[in-house]
N, C-alpha and C positions, 0 to 999 in steps of 0.2 A: 035806965036805958042809955042815958048819955054817958055814964061812967063806963058801962060795959063797952060802948063803942070806942071810948078813949083807950081803955085797956087793950082792946083788940088792935087798935091802930098802933099802940106802943109796941105790942108784941110783934106785929108785922114789920115795924121799922127796925126793931132789933134784929129780927131774922134777916131782913134785907141787908143790913150792915154786915152781918156775919157772912152772908153769901158773897157780897161785894168784896169783903176782905179776903175771903177764901179764893175768889177768882183772881184778885190782884196778886195774892201770894203765888198762885199757880202760874200766872203770867210772868212774874219775875223769875221764877224757877225755870220755866221753859226758855225764857230769853237767855238766861245764864247758860243753860245746857246747850242751846243753839250756838251761843258765842264760843263755848268751849269746844264744841264739835268742829266748828269752822276753823278755829285756831289749831286744833289737832291735825286737821287735813293739811293746812299750810305748813305746819312744823314738820310733818312727815315728808312732804314734798321737798322742803328745804334741806332736810337731812339726807335725802337721796342724791340731790345734785350738788350739795355743798361739800367740797373736799379740800379746799385750799383757801389761803388768805384769811380774811376775817370771818368767813362764813361759818366754820365750825364753832367759833366762839359765840356768834350770834344765835346759832341754832341751839347751843347749850343753854343760853339765857332764855330763849323762847320756851324750851322744854321746862325749865325751872319755873317760869311764870305760868305755864300751863298747869303744872302740878299745884302751884299755889291757888290757881283758880278753882281747880277741882276740890282742894281742901276747903276753900272758903265756901263753896257751894254746899259741901257736906255739913258745914257748921251753920248753914242758914244765912250766910252773908252773900246774898245773890248779887247785889250791886257791886260789891268788891270782886266777886267772881267774874262778873262781866268785864270790869275794868282790867283785871289781870289776864283774862282771855283775849281781850282786844290788844293788850300790850304784847302778848305772845304772838298774836297774828301779825302785828306790825313788825316785830323782829323777824318773823318768818318771811314776810314780804321783802323786807330789806335784804335778807340773806339770799332770797331767790333772785332779786335784781342784781346783787353783786355777783352771784354765780353766773347768771346769764351774761353779764358784762365781761366777766373773766373768760367765759367760753368764747364770746365773740372776739375778744382780744387774742385769745389763743389761736382761734381759727385764722384771724388776720395775720398773726405771726407765722402760722404754718404756711399760709398762702405766700406771704412774702419770702419765707425761707425757700419754698418750692420754686419761686421765680428766680431767687438767687442761685439755687442749685441748678436750675435749667440753664441759666446764663453761664454758670461755671462749667456745666457739661458741654455747652457749645464751644466755649473757649478751650476746654480740654480736647475736644475733637479737632478743633482747628490746630491746636498745638501738636497733636498727634500726627495730623496730616502733614504739617510743616516738617516735623521731625522725620517722618517717613520720606518726604521729598529730599531733605538734607542727607539722610542716610543713603538714598539711592544715588544722589550726586557724588557723595563720598565714595561709595562702592564703585561707581563708574570711574572716578579718578584713580582709585586704587587699582582697578583692573587695567586702566591705561598705563599706569606706572609699572605694573607687573609685566605687561606686554613689552613696554619699552626696555625694562631690565632684561627680560628674556631675549629680546632682539639684540641688545648690546652684548649679552653673554654669548649668543650665537655668533655674532660678528667677531668677538674676541677669540672664540674657539676656532672659527674659520681662519683667522689670522695666524693663530698658533699652528694649526694644521698645515697651512701654506708654508710657514717658516720651517716646520719639521720636514716637509716634503722637499723644500729647497735645500735644506741641509743634507738630506739623504740622497739627493740626485747627484750623478757624476759631474765633474767639472766640465765646463764648456770647452770645445776644441780651440786650439790656439788660432790666432788670426792667420789669414792667408798671407804667405810670403811671396812676393813677386821680385824676381831677379831680372834685371834688364841688362842685356849684354850688347854692347855696340862694337861693331867691327868696321873699321875704316879701310878702304882699298884705294890706294893711290895709283893712278895711271900716269906714267912719265910722259912728258911731252916729247914728241919726235925732235931729233936733233935738227938744227937748221941746215939747210943746204948751203954749200958754199956759193957765194955770189959769182955770177958770170960777169966776167970782165967785158965790158963793152965800152966802146969809146963813146961814151956819153958824158956829157959834161954835167949831168944832173945826178944827184945821189938818191937812190931808192932805198927806203927803209922798210924792212919786213918785220911785222909784229911777231914776237915769239909766241908759239902755241902755249896755252895755259894747261896746267895739270888738272886732271879730273879726279874728284874724290867721291867715292861711293860709300854710303853708310848703310849698314844692315843692323836691324834691331831684332833681337831674339828675346821673347818673353817666356820665362819658365815659372809655372805656378805649382807650388807644393802645398798640400793640406793634409793634416793628420786627423 
């Protein structure tokens, strides 16, 4: 009886060890498969977003490590498969981080470039407005110069016309000639009367009459 109980206990122990071993083997296999599946998802995500810099190289390494994990699992090397799957996942995470950083830097660069472009556009608009103002001032000056030139040309033409009219006009009449004729008329003084002899002891002196001169002026005006 005792022997049978021992045998039964031994068989049960062997069966338990076999069950535990099988459960342990299935647990390792499941863990490896889960690790490979998680790594596969990360590698695919990194492959979609990674297109520049070191990302493509790291994605290629992650894919190679993932293939190695699948091969190790198929050969019953569950622990090695887990390690290789985790390494692939790490590479994929690094590639994703680099890709996100590159995207952020690219976005910041675009925003900075957009600000630069906006400032350049404002400067260009200001320069265009200034150029238009300068052009308007230059046009006004040109118009003023044109008007001055036209006015000078008109004055010159008027002077030429006046000179031509003066040359074609008849000569002016000769100046007025005035002839002054003077006629003098002399009136002789009357002869003195002979003195009357009187017996007077004083002498009487008579003043001789003076001659009268009459002047006559005649003005003759001739004009052609």
